[in-house]
N, C-alpha and C positions, 0 to 999 in steps of 0.2 A: 465834956457834957455838951458844949456848944456844937461840936461836930456831930454828936449823936442826934441832937435836935434837928439840925439841918438834914441829916440823913433820913430821919423819920418823915420830915415834911416832903422831902424829895420822893420818897417811897409812896406817900399818900397821893402826891400829884401824878405820879406815873400810874398808880392803881386806878385813879379816877379819869385818866385821859381817854380810854376807850369808851367810858360811859358818857363823857362829854361829847365825843365825836358822834356816838350813836344818837344822843339826844338832838344834836344839831341837825343830823340827817333826818331824824324823824320829823322835826319841825319843818324842815324844807320840803319833805314829801307831803306833809299835811297842807302846807301853803299851796303847793302845786295842785293838789287834789281839790282845794277850795277854788282855785282859779280855773281848773279844768275838771269839773266833777264828772265821774264816770257816767256815761250815758246808758240808758236802758235801751231795750229794742225799740226800733222805729215803729210808730203806730200808724194805722190807717188814718187817723185824724190828722197827724202831722203831714202825711202825704197829700191829703185833700187840701189842707191849709196851704201847702206849697204851690199846689195847682191853682188855687184860688188867688194867691198872691201874683202868679204869672198873669192871670186874667185881669186882675186889678191894675198891675203894672202896665200892661198894654193900654188899657183905657186911660190911665193917668197920663202916659206920654201923648196919646192922641188928643186928649182934652187940653193938656198943657199947650200943645201946638195950636189948637183951634182958638185958644184964648190969647195967643201971641206970646206965650211964655217960652222958656228955654227947654225945648223938647229934648235937645241933645243931652243936656245935663241930666234930665230925668231918665233918659234911656240908659245912660251910663250907670246910674244908680240901680236901675232895674237889672241890668246885666250883672253888675258886681254882686247884687244881693241874691240873684237866682241862678246864675250860671257859674260853673266851676273853672273858669278860665284862670283864676289866680293860683289855685293849689293843684289843679289836675289838668286833665284833657277833656275836651268837649267835642262830641260828634253832633253837629247841628246841621240838619237839612231843613231849611225854611220852606214854607208853603209855596212861595213864588219865586224862589231862586232857580236859576237854570244856567246851562252852559258850563264853561270851565270853572266857574265859581259857585257851582251848586252847593257845595258843602262849605261850612264856615267854621273851621277849627280854631280861629283866632278871635280874640275880643274885637279887634278892628273890623273883621268881617261881619260879626254879629251887629255891631253898632251901625255899620253901613247898611245892612239890611233893614234895620228898624227906622233909621232916620235919613238915610241917603247922604248926598253931599260929598262922597269920598271918590276922587278921581280913580283910585285903584279898583273901585267897584262901580263903573259908570252905568251899569244897568239898574242899579238900585234907586228907586224913587222914594223909599221910605215907607215900608209897610205900616208902621205905627203912626204915620201922619195922615191917615185917610179918614179921620174924624170918627173913629169907632166910639160908640156911646155906652155899649154894655158888652160884657164877655162872660161866658159861663162854660163849664165843662161837665162831661160825665165819663165814667169809666165803665163802658158797656161791652167790653170785649169778652167778658165772662161774667160770673155771678156778681163780682164786685170790681173786676178789671184791675186789681192791684196785687202784685206779688211783692213780698218782702223777704230779702235774703241778706241777713246781716246788716251791713251798712249801706246796702243798695235797695231801692224800691222802684219797681217798674209799674207803669200804668199804661193802659191802652183804652182808647175810646174816641170821643169827639170833643172839639171845642166849637162853641157857637159864638160868633162875633156880630154884633148889630152895627150896621152902617148908619150914617146920618139920616137916611131916608126911611129908616125903621126896618129895612130888610135884614134878616138874620142869615148869615153865611155859615155853613158848616164845614169844618175841616177834620180829617182823620188825624189823630195824634198818637204818638208813642213818646212817653217821657220816662227817663231813667234818672232818679235822683240819688246822689251820693251824700252821705252824712260827712260833712267836713270837720276839720279840727275844732272849729268853734261850736260844733254841735248842730249847725244849720244844715238844712237839706238844700242841695244845689243841683241843677241839671248837669249831668255828664253826657246824656244823650237826649236829643230832641229831634224827632222827625215828624214833620207835618206835610200833608198833601191834600188836595181836593179829592173827594170821593171819585172813583172811576165811573165814567158815564159811557156805556157802550154805544150810545147814539151820538 
């Protein structure tokens, strides 16, 4: 009788083992989905918010420097929040970069462009250290200047940056944002240039 009871218990355990494994897997999948919820399509509002965050980030670095703060630390935050150097590749052609280091595929090169002080980029004087007081953008390359393709969003238009003397400077810009693993949009392409002047 005792052997029969053990045999029944063993059969029950074996029968329920696949159910227990499936339940554990279901719980793990549910926990992972809660930590990384499935993202819906990128919206134009998200793209515009990412562009405005870039404008605000530039002004923040400039004003931090103007007030004697740690502009380099703020620039590092801006780059990490808005550029895809951590998880992907970035094609970055800054407005005033030139020569053999025109393009900045590395975080180091981007930081040097914004705040200078890097002997590997001796031509950089710090674009973000010029006292900018305001920045805004528009997407005027077409009706709304935004294309969305899956996890990529492309914008084209202008950025307007106000200097300490109140003069507004306009640059042409192309931004491509990639939706990263954390759901945030970050730049994987950034090309800026002064408008062509035939004179």
